PDB file as gemmi writes it, atoms N, CA and C in Angstrom:
CRYST1    1.000    1.000    1.000  90.00  90.00  90.00 P 1                      
ATOM      1  N   UNK A   1      42.055   3.728  63.237  1.00  0.00           N  
ATOM      2  CA  UNK A   1      41.499   2.857  62.290  1.00  0.00           C  
ATOM      3  C   UNK A   1      40.810   2.190  63.163  1.00  0.00           C  
ATOM      4  N   UNK A   2      39.452   1.985  62.693  1.00  0.00           N  
ATOM      5  CA  UNK A   2      38.270   1.142  63.071  1.00  0.00           C  
ATOM      6  C   UNK A   2      38.339  -0.257  62.636  1.00  0.00           C  
ATOM      7  N   UNK A   3      37.741  -1.151  63.488  1.00  0.00           N  
ATOM      8  CA  UNK A   3      37.668  -2.735  63.297  1.00  0.00           C  
ATOM      9  C   UNK A   3      37.068  -3.066  61.705  1.00  0.00           C  
ATOM     10  N   UNK A   4      35.952  -2.153  61.230  1.00  0.00           N  
ATOM     11  CA  UNK A   4      35.432  -2.331  60.089  1.00  0.00           C  
ATOM     12  C   UNK A   4      36.207  -1.857  58.829  1.00  0.00           C  
ATOM     13  N   UNK A   5      37.113  -1.110  59.161  1.00  0.00           N  
ATOM     14  CA  UNK A   5      37.988  -0.624  57.967  1.00  0.00           C  
ATOM     15  C   UNK A   5      39.327  -1.534  57.836  1.00  0.00           C  
ATOM     16  N   UNK A   6      39.758  -2.085  58.799  1.00  0.00           N  
ATOM     17  CA  UNK A   6      40.663  -3.107  59.129  1.00  0.00           C  
ATOM     18  C   UNK A   6      40.228  -4.442  58.458  1.00  0.00           C  
ATOM     19  N   UNK A   7      38.852  -4.713  58.691  1.00  0.00           N  
ATOM     20  CA  UNK A   7      38.444  -5.830  57.999  1.00  0.00           C  
ATOM     21  C   UNK A   7      38.174  -5.702  56.470  1.00  0.00           C  
ATOM     22  N   UNK A   8      37.896  -4.414  55.878  1.00  0.00           N  
ATOM     23  CA  UNK A   8      37.937  -4.051  54.426  1.00  0.00           C  
ATOM     24  C   UNK A   8      39.110  -4.215  53.776  1.00  0.00           C  
ATOM     25  N   UNK A   9      40.152  -3.525  54.528  1.00  0.00           N  
ATOM     26  CA  UNK A   9      41.569  -3.533  54.028  1.00  0.00           C  
ATOM     27  C   UNK A   9      42.242  -4.899  54.166  1.00  0.00           C  
ATOM     28  N   UNK A  10      41.831  -5.822  54.942  1.00  0.00           N  
ATOM     29  CA  UNK A  10      42.165  -7.264  55.074  1.00  0.00           C  
ATOM     30  C   UNK A  10      41.673  -7.889  54.143  1.00  0.00           C  
ATOM     31  N   UNK A  11      40.315  -7.907  53.582  1.00  0.00           N  
ATOM     32  CA  UNK A  11      39.533  -8.521  52.450  1.00  0.00           C  
ATOM     33  C   UNK A  11      40.033  -8.186  51.178  1.00  0.00           C  
ATOM     34  N   UNK A  12      40.485  -6.866  51.067  1.00  0.00           N  
ATOM     35  CA  UNK A  12      40.998  -6.321  49.687  1.00  0.00           C  
ATOM     36  C   UNK A  12      42.281  -7.074  49.553  1.00  0.00           C  
ATOM     37  N   UNK A  13      43.201  -7.232  50.571  1.00  0.00           N  
ATOM     38  CA  UNK A  13      44.277  -7.786  50.255  1.00  0.00           C  
ATOM     39  C   UNK A  13      44.242  -9.177  50.135  1.00  0.00           C  
ATOM     40  N   UNK A  14      43.366  -9.947  50.779  1.00  0.00           N  
ATOM     41  CA  UNK A  14      43.296 -11.117  50.120  1.00  0.00           C  
ATOM     42  C   UNK A  14      42.583 -11.390  48.818  1.00  0.00           C  
ATOM     43  N   UNK A  15      41.771 -10.497  48.470  1.00  0.00           N  
ATOM     44  CA  UNK A  15      41.046 -10.839  47.075  1.00  0.00           C  
ATOM     45  C   UNK A  15      42.340 -10.441  46.087  1.00  0.00           C  
ATOM     46  N   UNK A  16      43.209  -9.477  46.245  1.00  0.00           N  
ATOM     47  CA  UNK A  16      44.248  -9.218  45.767  1.00  0.00           C  
ATOM     48  C   UNK A  16      45.110 -10.573  45.525  1.00  0.00           C  
ATOM     49  N   UNK A  17      45.592 -11.070  46.578  1.00  0.00           N  
ATOM     50  CA  UNK A  17      46.252 -12.301  46.658  1.00  0.00           C  
ATOM     51  C   UNK A  17      45.548 -13.279  45.606  1.00  0.00           C  
ATOM     52  N   UNK A  18      44.211 -13.291  45.806  1.00  0.00           N  
ATOM     53  CA  UNK A  18      43.560 -14.245  44.937  1.00  0.00           C  
ATOM     54  C   UNK A  18      43.796 -14.052  43.281  1.00  0.00           C  
ATOM     55  N   UNK A  19      43.690 -12.703  43.107  1.00  0.00           N  
ATOM     56  CA  UNK A  19      43.915 -12.179  42.031  1.00  0.00           C  
ATOM     57  C   UNK A  19      45.185 -12.605  41.418  1.00  0.00           C  
ATOM     58  N   UNK A  20      46.371 -12.343  42.153  1.00  0.00           N  
ATOM     59  CA  UNK A  20      47.516 -12.646  41.752  1.00  0.00           C  
ATOM     60  C   UNK A  20      47.763 -14.061  41.715  1.00  0.00           C  
ATOM     61  N   UNK A  21      47.226 -14.972  42.435  1.00  0.00           N  
ATOM     62  CA  UNK A  21      47.199 -16.273  42.096  1.00  0.00           C  
ATOM     63  C   UNK A  21      46.612 -16.658  40.554  1.00  0.00           C  
ATOM     64  N   UNK A  22      45.756 -16.175  40.456  1.00  0.00           N  
ATOM     65  CA  UNK A  22      44.973 -16.580  39.214  1.00  0.00           C  
ATOM     66  C   UNK A  22      45.777 -15.995  38.324  1.00  0.00           C  
ATOM     67  N   UNK A  23      46.279 -14.926  38.192  1.00  0.00           N  
ATOM     68  CA  UNK A  23      47.230 -14.417  37.082  1.00  0.00           C  
ATOM     69  C   UNK A  23      48.447 -15.405  36.976  1.00  0.00           C  
ATOM     70  N   UNK A  24      48.959 -15.701  37.901  1.00  0.00           N  
ATOM     71  CA  UNK A  24      50.088 -16.745  37.874  1.00  0.00           C  
ATOM     72  C   UNK A  24      49.675 -17.936  37.046  1.00  0.00           C  
ATOM     73  N   UNK A  25      48.580 -18.533  37.627  1.00  0.00           N  
ATOM     74  CA  UNK A  25      48.075 -19.796  36.728  1.00  0.00           C  
ATOM     75  C   UNK A  25      47.645 -19.565  35.373  1.00  0.00           C  
ATOM     76  N   UNK A  26      47.395 -18.496  35.229  1.00  0.00           N  
ATOM     77  CA  UNK A  26      46.721 -18.158  33.827  1.00  0.00           C  
ATOM     78  C   UNK A  26      47.914 -17.877  32.916  1.00  0.00           C  
ATOM     79  N   UNK A  27      48.993 -17.480  33.506  1.00  0.00           N  
ATOM     80  CA  UNK A  27      50.401 -17.187  32.918  1.00  0.00           C  
ATOM     81  C   UNK A  27      50.540 -15.575  32.406  1.00  0.00           C  
ATOM     82  N   UNK A  28      49.612 -14.672  33.014  1.00  0.00           N  
ATOM     83  CA  UNK A  28      49.809 -13.516  32.715  1.00  0.00           C  
ATOM     84  C   UNK A  28      50.455 -12.700  33.467  1.00  0.00           C  
ATOM     85  N   UNK A  29      51.422 -11.645  33.006  1.00  0.00           N  
ATOM     86  CA  UNK A  29      52.340 -10.823  33.458  1.00  0.00           C  
ATOM     87  C   UNK A  29      51.855  -9.965  34.591  1.00  0.00           C  
ATOM     88  N   UNK A  30      52.560  -9.812  35.568  1.00  0.00           N  
ATOM     89  CA  UNK A  30      51.949  -8.533  36.830  1.00  0.00           C  
ATOM     90  C   UNK A  30      53.085  -7.640  36.582  1.00  0.00           C  
ATOM     91  N   UNK A  31      52.573  -6.419  36.686  1.00  0.00           N  
ATOM     92  CA  UNK A  31      51.371  -5.812  36.589  1.00  0.00           C  
ATOM     93  C   UNK A  31      51.067  -6.292  35.022  1.00  0.00           C  
ATOM     94  N   UNK A  32      49.494  -6.453  35.012  1.00  0.00           N  
ATOM     95  CA  UNK A  32      48.795  -7.015  33.990  1.00  0.00           C  
ATOM     96  C   UNK A  32      48.898  -6.006  32.842  1.00  0.00           C  
ATOM     97  N   UNK A  33      48.950  -6.610  31.409  1.00  0.00           N  
ATOM     98  CA  UNK A  33      48.916  -5.957  30.362  1.00  0.00           C  
ATOM     99  C   UNK A  33      47.527  -4.759  30.262  1.00  0.00           C  
ATOM    100  N   UNK A  34      47.474  -3.733  29.482  1.00  0.00           N  
ATOM    101  CA  UNK A  34      46.473  -2.878  29.347  1.00  0.00           C  
ATOM    102  C   UNK A  34      45.045  -3.929  29.247  1.00  0.00           C  
ATOM    103  N   UNK A  35      45.030  -4.737  28.214  1.00  0.00           N  
ATOM    104  CA  UNK A  35      43.888  -5.353  27.774  1.00  0.00           C  
ATOM    105  C   UNK A  35      43.447  -6.263  28.979  1.00  0.00           C  
ATOM    106  N   UNK A  36      44.304  -6.734  29.756  1.00  0.00           N  
ATOM    107  CA  UNK A  36      43.763  -7.784  30.616  1.00  0.00           C  
ATOM    108  C   UNK A  36      43.456  -7.124  31.902  1.00  0.00           C  
ATOM    109  N   UNK A  37      43.881  -5.824  32.359  1.00  0.00           N  
ATOM    110  CA  UNK A  37      43.597  -5.007  33.239  1.00  0.00           C  
ATOM    111  C   UNK A  37      42.275  -4.316  32.967  1.00  0.00           C  
ATOM    112  N   UNK A  38      41.667  -4.013  31.842  1.00  0.00           N  
ATOM    113  CA  UNK A  38      40.603  -3.408  31.625  1.00  0.00           C  
ATOM    114  C   UNK A  38      39.638  -4.383  31.484  1.00  0.00           C  
ATOM    115  N   UNK A  39      39.688  -5.830  31.274  1.00  0.00           N  
ATOM    116  CA  UNK A  39      38.751  -6.761  31.182  1.00  0.00           C  
ATOM    117  C   UNK A  39      38.363  -7.267  32.873  1.00  0.00           C  
ATOM    118  N   UNK A  40      39.568  -7.074  33.521  1.00  0.00           N  
ATOM    119  CA  UNK A  40      39.681  -7.363  35.003  1.00  0.00           C  
ATOM    120  C   UNK A  40      38.510  -6.119  35.538  1.00  0.00           C  
ATOM    121  N   UNK A  41      38.691  -5.064  35.003  1.00  0.00           N  
ATOM    122  CA  UNK A  41      37.928  -3.733  35.492  1.00  0.00           C  
ATOM    123  C   UNK A  41      36.543  -3.704  35.126  1.00  0.00           C  
ATOM    124  N   UNK A  42      36.293  -4.159  34.045  1.00  0.00           N  
ATOM    125  CA  UNK A  42      34.966  -4.617  33.608  1.00  0.00           C  
ATOM    126  C   UNK A  42      34.172  -5.808  34.411  1.00  0.00           C  
ATOM    127  N   UNK A  43      34.947  -6.586  34.636  1.00  0.00           N  
ATOM    128  CA  UNK A  43      34.633  -7.811  35.360  1.00  0.00           C  
ATOM    129  C   UNK A  43      34.013  -7.409  36.745  1.00  0.00           C  
ATOM    130  N   UNK A  44      34.853  -6.412  37.308  1.00  0.00           N  
ATOM    131  CA  UNK A  44      34.416  -5.937  38.709  1.00  0.00           C  
ATOM    132  C   UNK A  44      33.380  -5.308  38.873  1.00  0.00           C  
ATOM    133  N   UNK A  45      33.252  -4.290  37.542  1.00  0.00           N  
ATOM    134  CA  UNK A  45      32.163  -3.370  37.514  1.00  0.00           C  
ATOM    135  C   UNK A  45      30.694  -4.446  37.536  1.00  0.00           C  
ATOM    136  N   UNK A  46      30.794  -5.369  36.661  1.00  0.00           N  
ATOM    137  CA  UNK A  46      29.674  -6.326  36.365  1.00  0.00           C  
ATOM    138  C   UNK A  46      29.423  -7.098  37.362  1.00  0.00           C  
ATOM    139  N   UNK A  47      30.114  -7.453  38.204  1.00  0.00           N  
ATOM    140  CA  UNK A  47      30.222  -8.117  39.517  1.00  0.00           C  
ATOM    141  C   UNK A  47      29.356  -7.184  40.573  1.00  0.00           C  
ATOM    142  N   UNK A  48      29.845  -5.977  40.440  1.00  0.00           N  
ATOM    143  CA  UNK A  48      28.991  -5.077  41.636  1.00  0.00           C  
ATOM    144  C   UNK A  48      27.745  -4.893  41.158  1.00  0.00           C  
ATOM    145  N   UNK A  49      27.233  -4.789  40.009  1.00  0.00           N  
ATOM    146  CA  UNK A  49      26.012  -4.624  39.221  1.00  0.00           C  
ATOM    147  C   UNK A  49      25.015  -5.658  39.642  1.00  0.00           C  
ATOM    148  N   UNK A  50      25.454  -7.215  39.112  1.00  0.00           N  
ATOM    149  CA  UNK A  50      25.133  -8.194  39.297  1.00  0.00           C  
ATOM    150  C   UNK A  50      24.816  -8.400  40.896  1.00  0.00           C  
ATOM    151  N   UNK A  51      25.555  -8.081  41.726  1.00  0.00           N  
ATOM    152  CA  UNK A  51      25.555  -8.357  43.041  1.00  0.00           C  
ATOM    153  C   UNK A  51      24.268  -7.384  43.814  1.00  0.00           C  
ATOM    154  N   UNK A  52      24.538  -6.193  43.202  1.00  0.00           N  
ATOM    155  CA  UNK A  52      23.081  -5.127  43.624  1.00  0.00           C  
ATOM    156  C   UNK A  52      22.053  -5.530  43.183  1.00  0.00           C  
ATOM    157  N   UNK A  53      21.880  -6.167  42.096  1.00  0.00           N  
ATOM    158  CA  UNK A  53      20.516  -6.714  41.441  1.00  0.00           C  
ATOM    159  C   UNK A  53      20.094  -7.841  42.168  1.00  0.00           C  
ATOM    160  N   UNK A  54      20.985  -8.622  42.617  1.00  0.00           N  
ATOM    161  CA  UNK A  54      20.472  -9.942  43.125  1.00  0.00           C  
ATOM    162  C   UNK A  54      19.987  -9.565  44.639  1.00  0.00           C  
ATOM    163  N   UNK A  55      20.931  -8.804  44.963  1.00  0.00           N  
ATOM    164  CA  UNK A  55      20.477  -8.580  46.578  1.00  0.00           C  
ATOM    165  C   UNK A  55      19.085  -7.667  46.569  1.00  0.00           C  
ATOM    166  N   UNK A  56      18.857  -6.986  45.483  1.00  0.00           N  
ATOM    167  CA  UNK A  56      17.740  -5.884  45.486  1.00  0.00           C  
ATOM    168  C   UNK A  56      16.470  -7.012  45.352  1.00  0.00           C  
ATOM    169  N   UNK A  57      16.883  -7.935  44.361  1.00  0.00           N  
ATOM    170  CA  UNK A  57      15.561  -8.965  44.379  1.00  0.00           C  
ATOM    171  C   UNK A  57      15.287  -9.508  45.493  1.00  0.00           C  
ATOM    172  N   UNK A  58      16.344 -10.277  46.182  1.00  0.00           N  
ATOM    173  CA  UNK A  58      16.275 -10.970  47.386  1.00  0.00           C  
ATOM    174  C   UNK A  58      15.688 -10.065  48.785  1.00  0.00           C  
ATOM    175  N   UNK A  59      16.086  -8.931  48.738  1.00  0.00           N  
ATOM    176  CA  UNK A  59      15.192  -7.915  49.506  1.00  0.00           C  
ATOM    177  C   UNK A  59      13.821  -7.633  49.015  1.00  0.00           C  
ATOM    178  N   UNK A  60      13.627  -7.454  47.893  1.00  0.00           N  
ATOM    179  CA  UNK A  60      12.270  -7.401  47.268  1.00  0.00           C  
ATOM    180  C   UNK A  60      11.532  -8.555  47.691  1.00  0.00           C  
ATOM    181  N   UNK A  61      11.898  -9.948  47.517  1.00  0.00           N  
ATOM    182  CA  UNK A  61      11.070 -11.052  47.682  1.00  0.00           C  
ATOM    183  C   UNK A  61      10.911 -11.155  49.228  1.00  0.00           C  
ATOM    184  N   UNK A  62      11.556 -10.738  49.930  1.00  0.00           N  
ATOM    185  CA  UNK A  62      11.590 -10.980  51.526  1.00  0.00           C  
ATOM    186  C   UNK A  62      10.377  -9.679  51.735  1.00  0.00           C  
ATOM    187  N   UNK A  63      10.272  -8.488  51.527  1.00  0.00           N  
ATOM    188  CA  UNK A  63       9.342  -7.566  51.639  1.00  0.00           C  
ATOM    189  C   UNK A  63       8.007  -8.291  51.093  1.00  0.00           C  
ATOM    190  N   UNK A  64       8.276  -8.656  49.725  1.00  0.00           N  
ATOM    191  CA  UNK A  64       6.888  -9.619  49.461  1.00  0.00           C  
ATOM    192  C   UNK A  64       6.585 -10.474  50.446  1.00  0.00           C  
ATOM    193  N   UNK A  65       7.206 -11.365  50.689  1.00  0.00           N  
ATOM    194  CA  UNK A  65       6.804 -12.507  51.608  1.00  0.00           C  
ATOM    195  C   UNK A  65       5.984 -11.625  52.911  1.00  0.00           C  
ATOM    196  N   UNK A  66       6.712 -10.632  53.575  1.00  0.00           N  
ATOM    197  CA  UNK A  66       6.024 -10.000  54.488  1.00  0.00           C  
ATOM    198  C   UNK A  66       4.714  -9.428  54.378  1.00  0.00           C  
ATOM    199  N   UNK A  67       4.743  -8.959  53.109  1.00  0.00           N  
ATOM    200  CA  UNK A  67       3.297  -8.238  52.621  1.00  0.00           C  
ATOM    201  C   UNK A  67       2.382  -9.301  52.686  1.00  0.00           C  
ATOM    202  N   UNK A  68       2.648 -10.641  52.071  1.00  0.00           N  
ATOM    203  CA  UNK A  68       1.771 -11.939  52.162  1.00  0.00           C  
ATOM    204  C   UNK A  68       1.257 -12.373  53.533  1.00  0.00           C  
ATOM    205  N   UNK A  69       2.195 -11.964  54.496  1.00  0.00           N  
ATOM    206  CA  UNK A  69       1.815 -12.567  55.768  1.00  0.00           C  
ATOM    207  C   UNK A  69       1.138 -11.272  56.572  1.00  0.00           C  
ATOM    208  N   UNK A  70       1.089 -10.309  56.013  1.00  0.00           N  
ATOM    209  CA  UNK A  70       0.173  -9.315  57.007  1.00  0.00           C  
ATOM    210  C   UNK A  70      -1.025  -9.034  56.147  1.00  0.00           C  
ATOM    211  N   UNK A  71      -1.309  -9.849  55.226  1.00  0.00           N  
ATOM    212  CA  UNK A  71      -2.650  -9.955  54.791  1.00  0.00           C  
ATOM    213  C   UNK A  71      -3.833 -10.115  55.597  1.00  0.00           C  
ATOM    214  N   UNK A  72      -4.940  -9.708  55.553  1.00  0.00           N  
ATOM    215  CA  UNK A  72      -5.981 -10.370  56.478  1.00  0.00           C  
ATOM    216  C   UNK A  72      -6.690 -11.896  55.959  1.00  0.00           C  
ATOM    217  N   UNK A  73      -7.079 -12.504  56.727  1.00  0.00           N  
ATOM    218  CA  UNK A  73      -7.481 -13.760  56.366  1.00  0.00           C  
ATOM    219  C   UNK A  73      -8.882 -13.766  55.684  1.00  0.00           C  
ATOM    220  N   UNK A  74      -9.655 -12.673  55.734  1.00  0.00           N  
ATOM    221  CA  UNK A  74     -10.747 -12.456  54.752  1.00  0.00           C  
ATOM    222  C   UNK A  74     -10.570 -11.138  53.788  1.00  0.00           C  
ATOM    223  N   UNK A  75     -11.321 -11.014  52.749  1.00  0.00           N  
ATOM    224  CA  UNK A  75     -11.428  -9.789  52.260  1.00  0.00           C  
ATOM    225  C   UNK A  75     -10.526  -9.335  50.920  1.00  0.00           C  
ATOM    226  N   UNK A  76     -10.038  -8.041  50.751  1.00  0.00           N  
ATOM    227  CA  UNK A  76      -9.182  -8.032  49.782  1.00  0.00           C  
ATOM    228  C   UNK A  76      -7.797  -7.927  50.543  1.00  0.00           C  
ATOM    229  N   UNK A  77      -6.613  -8.336  49.707  1.00  0.00           N  
ATOM    230  CA  UNK A  77      -5.189  -8.166  50.418  1.00  0.00           C  
ATOM    231  C   UNK A  77      -4.895  -7.132  50.715  1.00  0.00           C  
ATOM    232  N   UNK A  78      -4.446  -6.721  51.878  1.00  0.00           N  
ATOM    233  CA  UNK A  78      -3.903  -5.434  52.448  1.00  0.00           C  
ATOM    234  C   UNK A  78      -2.151  -5.402  51.997  1.00  0.00           C  
ATOM    235  N   UNK A  79      -2.104  -4.297  51.309  1.00  0.00           N  
ATOM    236  CA  UNK A  79      -0.738  -3.802  50.533  1.00  0.00           C  
ATOM    237  C   UNK A  79      -0.258  -3.009  51.471  1.00  0.00           C  
ATOM    238  N   UNK A  80       1.042  -3.257  51.912  1.00  0.00           N  
ATOM    239  CA  UNK A  80       1.949  -2.185  52.988  1.00  0.00           C  
ATOM    240  C   UNK A  80       2.881  -1.928  52.193  1.00  0.00           C  
ATOM    241  N   UNK A  81       3.054  -0.487  51.911  1.00  0.00           N  
ATOM    242  CA  UNK A  81       4.255   0.205  51.238  1.00  0.00           C  
ATOM    243  C   UNK A  81       4.925   1.026  52.220  1.00  0.00           C  
ATOM    244  N   UNK A  82       6.373   0.925  51.953  1.00  0.00           N  
ATOM    245  CA  UNK A  82       7.162   1.391  52.676  1.00  0.00           C  
ATOM    246  C   UNK A  82       7.750   2.484  52.198  1.00  0.00           C  
ATOM    247  N   UNK A  83       8.013   3.614  52.685  1.00  0.00           N  
ATOM    248  CA  UNK A  83       8.500   4.846  52.298  1.00  0.00           C  
ATOM    249  C   UNK A  83       9.826   4.483  51.818  1.00  0.00           C  
ATOM    250  N   UNK A  84      10.675   5.290  50.783  1.00  0.00           N  
ATOM    251  CA  UNK A  84      11.758   5.315  50.708  1.00  0.00           C  
ATOM    252  C   UNK A  84      12.484   6.233  51.653  1.00  0.00           C  
TER     253      UNK A  84                                                      
END                                                                             
């Protein structure tokens, strides 16, 4: 097992511990009833989607900043396009 895999498993365990703590504080039984589990899965999916969207915008904004610094001081703006 590699170090990145160990870190992922450790992070997963810590997040599970946090989820268990939150369930206990909310008074939800463990394992969660189907409705709570489905809402939790929906939250995970929405969180993944939101994170991808936010990181995409941050990266796009950083690329835009680099394009602006690459513009010449006179004349038309220079557009730098990256290939996917």
